[in-house]
Residue, then its C-alpha position, 0 to 999 in steps of 0.5 A: x862672168x863679168x860684163x867686161x869679159x863678155x864685151x871683150x870676147x865679142x869684140x875679139x870675135x868681131x875683129x877676127x870675123x872682120x879680118x877674115x871677111x875683108x881678106x876673102x873679099x879682097x881675094x875675091x875681087x882679084x879672082x873676078x877681076x874687079x879693078x882698083x880694089x885695095x885691102x883697105x877698101x875691102x875692109x871699109x866694105x866689111x865694116x859697112x856691112x857689119x854696121x848695116x847688119x847691126x841696124x837690121x838686128x836692132x830693128x828686128x825685136x822692135x818690129x816684132x813688138x809692133x806687129x804679130x804679122x810675118x810680113x814686116x819680118x819678111x820685108x826686113x829680111x829683104x831690106x837687109x839682103x838688098x842693102x848688103x848688095x847695094x853696099x858691095x856694088x857701091x863701095x867696090x864699084x862692081x857690076x851686079x853679077x859680081x856683087x852677088x858673087x862677092x856677097x856669097x863670099x861674105x856670107x860663106x866666110x861670115x858663117x865659117x868665122x861667125x856662126x861656128x864661134x857663136x854656136x860654141x859660145x852658145x853651147x858652153x858659155x852664153x845663151x839668149x832667151x825670150x821670157x814669154x810669161x810673167x812668173x818672174x814679174x816684176x823682176x823679169x817681164x813677160x808679155x805685157x803693156x806699159x801704162x802711165x797713170x793719168x793722176x800721178x804720172x807713175x809708169x808701170x807694166x801690166x801682164x797681157x797675152x797676145x790677142x786678148x781683150x783688155x779692160x783698161x779700167x782693170x789697170x790699177x796704179x800701184x802708187x795711187x790706186x787710180x784706175x784712170x790710165x792716161x796712156x795704155x799701149x794697145x800693142x802687147x810687148x814681148x817679154x824681156x830678152x835675157x843673157x844666161x851664163x852657163x858656167x856661173x856658180x849656183x847661189x841662193x837668190x840667183x835667177x836660173x833657167x832650167x827644165x822642170x821635171x813635168x815639162x822637160x821640153x820647156x825652159x823656165x826661169x825662177x829664183x833659186x831658193x833651196x840648195x842640196x841637203x837643206x830642209x827648206x820651208x815657207x812661212x809668212x812669205x819668208x824662206x826658212x832653211x833647217x828651221x831658221x829664217x834666211x835673212x837678206x841684207x838690203x844689198x841682196x836680191x834687190x829686185x824683190x823690192x817693189x814700189x808701194x808709194x813714191x811722193x815724187x809722183x804726186x797724186x791729187x787723189x789717192x784710193x783709200x786703201x792705197x798706201x799714202x802719207x797723212x799728217x796726224x791731227x794737230x801735227x806740224x807736218x806740211x806737204x809741198x808737192x812731193x816734199x814733206x817738212x816739219x818745223x818742230x824747233x820748239x818741241x814735238x812736231x807730231x807724226x806723219x802717218x802712213x795710211x792704207x794697207x801694204x799687201x802682196x799684190x803686184x800691179x803686173x797682175x791687176x788685169x787678172x782676177x786674184x786667185x788667192x787671199x791677199x796677205x799683209x806684209x811688214x817687210x818694207x823699206x823707207x828712203x828719206x831724201x833729206x833736204x835740210x836737218x836743222x837744230x839739235x833734235x831728232x828724227x824718229x821712224x816708228x814701225x808696227x806689224x804683227x805684235x812687233x814694234x821698232x823705233x829708229x831714232x836719228x839725232x842731229x848729232x849723228x847718233x842713231x838707235x834702234x829700239x825693238x819690242x817684239x813678241x818672242x815666239x808664239x806664246x812668249x811675252x814681248x822682249x825689249x831690245x836696243x842697238x846704238x851706233x853713230x852715222x858716218x856723217x851728220x844728217x844733212x842736205x843731199x843724204x839718203x836716210x833709210x829705215x827698213x825691216x826685212x826678214x825679221x831684222x830692222x835696219x837704219x842706213x845712210x846713203x846705202x850703208x848700214x849704220x845699225x841693225x837689230x833682230x825683230x822677233x824670233x828667227x826660228x820656224x817653230x816660233x812662227x804663227x800659223x795664222x796670217x796677221x789680221x792687220x797691216x803694217x803701220x809706219x809713222x815719222x816724227x820730229x822733235x826739237x828740229x826743223x826737217x825737210x825731205x824732198x822725197x819719201x820712197x816706200x817699197x815693200x818686199x815681194x814674199x813667197x806663198x805656200x800652196x795652201x795660202x794660194x787656195x783650193x784651185x792651186x792645190x788641185x794642180x800639184x804633183x806628188x812631189x810638190x813643195x808644200x810648207x817644208x821639203x828635205x832636198x836631196x844631194x842633187x836637188x834644188x828648190x826654185x820659186x817665181x817672184x810672181x808667187x800668184x801666177x808662177x808655176x815652180x817647185x810648189x807644184x812639181x817639187x825640186x829640180x835636178x842639177x842636170x836640168x839647170x841650163x845656167x844663171x840669168x845675168x842680164x836683160x839686154x832687150x828692150x834697151x830701156x830695161x837693160x839690167x845686170x842681176x846680182 
């Protein structure tokens, strides 16, 4: 269901309600002998009442976030009703007794022409939900507080529970590793409010609202991973279906990317194990705030190397002790904002992870290549592969050059459009190692025979999914007999769901697959808070 259809539907319903309320309000003034009231004035009164109601409705979530007491909510209700009476009395110039009677007319007609369609829409098309927990963080936030880092200025959310004591030093900035936030909201904000479409088609990677089999009275939201009659499996944070990895291109499930390091938020001091950039010895790389540049017009400029480890730990979970081992991840995306690219040389990006290596070469003439040396399976020798292409335009100021590795495939993109891609390693489940990588991802940027300046480097990592075994002994004690371990065969009416916040998500890993009849609908939009407005794919 497109957004324009939803907006149009609500616009039609509001117009019908306005016309009906204005008509009955005008008839009421004639019945109770309120003089000099035209239909135009009745319509003006109705529109003013609608605007006042919108103000009260907009204030309700804000009041709820600022206070857990019921008193502000009661005060807001009294203010809303009192304001409506004042509007009717002022515009229609009626006495208070007749204003109360006309308010009752407005309320009755609004219920008849407003609530009935609203209930019909809720039952068949759209419904709203408040997400209380962080099982889908950072895609959808549960109860949380916002934090602003005192060093780099990066803003992020941390999960919190109402009325709990909070240690401010436990908030760890994901961009620089600082534990010194300059601001921390003492108020616990409620979770995101979402619109759920009930007639949307169910597709892999979509977000669905459903009733889990072990708690049918409770609504959960998770990501749809496995479809009927598939054999789904987890390995190394990736999803495998019928023995082969499920590959997502860079435009699919974009909510699963989270920031690891953004040079736009310059930190004076970075924690040692937090990802950050550092020039190699004797290199020609220079930093100026968020920008990096290298003048290698006369030859090789050396490398700008990534320091620290990329692990699958969310900043949202930093207030709580980790319940499992942290795993290294090699699924990354590096966005390079080009400020200048002069000369006839080339830009190189090198990636190494778990006995696999990929090198992207972007020439000043627009020619691009991807060279891969990857261990083909558990016990096979490394196999070299290469792919070539030409960019749509020569790299220049204002362009975004992206290098990424996702789900066993490497990409080079220009301004969001894939120029070349190539497989990295084997795509079959049988070839995957059962042991996690013992070292982290290594990235390096090199320049040869050209002068390059980049105004920003944005490094993101993909959120992975972990098995119950990888979650540790504590998680294994809470699984049911139908739980999803490392592989599961789904029936003709069964679906597999997983939460993005794999460390604190209760999903199919604990209670097994869900039935089609348990699915309420597909989450389409975050509509509150306004600053987090977002439309899901």
